[in-house]
N, C-alpha and C positions, 0 to 999 in steps of 0.2 A: 753462757758459756760461764765454762768453770772458770772460779778462780785457777789465776797462772800456779797461786803453789798447792791447794788441791790438783791441781795438773800434774803439777810434778811427785805430787806423792801419790796420785792414782795409777801413775805411771811406772813406779816403781814398785809400785803393790804388783802391778802384772805380772813385772818385768822375774820376781821373784818367786809368784802362782808358776811359774812358767819355768822355772828352773830348782824348785827345789823341788824334790820327790815327796810328794803323801800330802801336802797342802796346797789348798784353794781359799782364795781369798773371800774372807765374810761378808757378808750381806748390811751395808749400814743398816746399823737402828735408831741408832741413837744415842747418845749419853750418858743416857737411865741404864741402860744393857748391855753398855760397849764390853766388847771380850777381847779387843783387840781385832789388828785388821789378818790376819790368819790366823787358819784354822786347819787339823788334821782333819784328812778326809776316811779316813779308819775311825773308827773306836778299840779302847776309848779314848778320848780327847785329853791329853793331861796335856798341852800348851796352850798359856795365849801370849802371840802374837803380833806385834810390832811392826809395821815397813815404815826408816822416817830415811827420809834424804831432806834430812836438816841437820847438822851440828851442833844449835844453838839447843840453850834451853837442857842437856843431858840430862840434869837434873830432872825435870817435871815430865823430863820423859821416861824414867825412872820411876816415881811418883803415879803415873800416869798406868806403867805399867803394874804395877801393882794392885792396887783399886780394879783393874781391870780381874785380875787373878784372883782377888777377893771373891770380885763379885758371878765370874764365871767359877767359881772350885776350885778353878785347875790349880796344881802345886807348885808346875815349873808354869817360867812366860821366860821370854829374849827380845831382846831388841832389835832389829838387823837393821844394820846404821852405813847409809850407804857410802861407800868408797868412790871418793874423786876420778872418775872417768874407766870403773871398772864395773863389774855385771855382778850379781845376786853373789853367785857363791864368791866372792871377795869380797864379800860386805866385812864389815868391825858386826860379829854378835856379842851383845852386852846380853847380862843379865842378873839380877841378885847373887855375891857372895853368896849364901842361903840353899841358893837353884844350882850353881854350880859344884857345892862341897854335897850334895844330894848324889849328883849325876857323876862326880868322883867317887865318891865311895861305892856305888855300885858298880861300876865299872871295874875296880878295883878288886869289888868281892865279887863277879863274874870273872877278870881274870883271872882269879888264884881258886878258886872251884875250877874251869878250864886247866891251870895247869896242873893241875891233880889228878886227870880226867874223871873229870866227871856232869862236864856240861858237854854234850854231842857237838 
């Protein structure tokens, strides 16, 4: 029987997997090669994603995520932090600032070229 905390976390991962398009749960392999709880179904897999059903130890969660990004070689990472009484699509998405900056710059460049008619 799973520990109540582990069961709670597993339920949150399953709910996130069912709610976010193109993501699936990863098999738990162990700490030495932990790359996150969820991954993209399609290649290229560029995100390390953690699913957390707790707001405790947020700094520790960020450190864990950055370690998983480094181990997996993935440039982007995010934490899906459960919002009380809400489903996965209403969760908080937390990421390091440099990840946000890369996404923002990429979207800004895309939207700029789209306005200039360079994107189909």
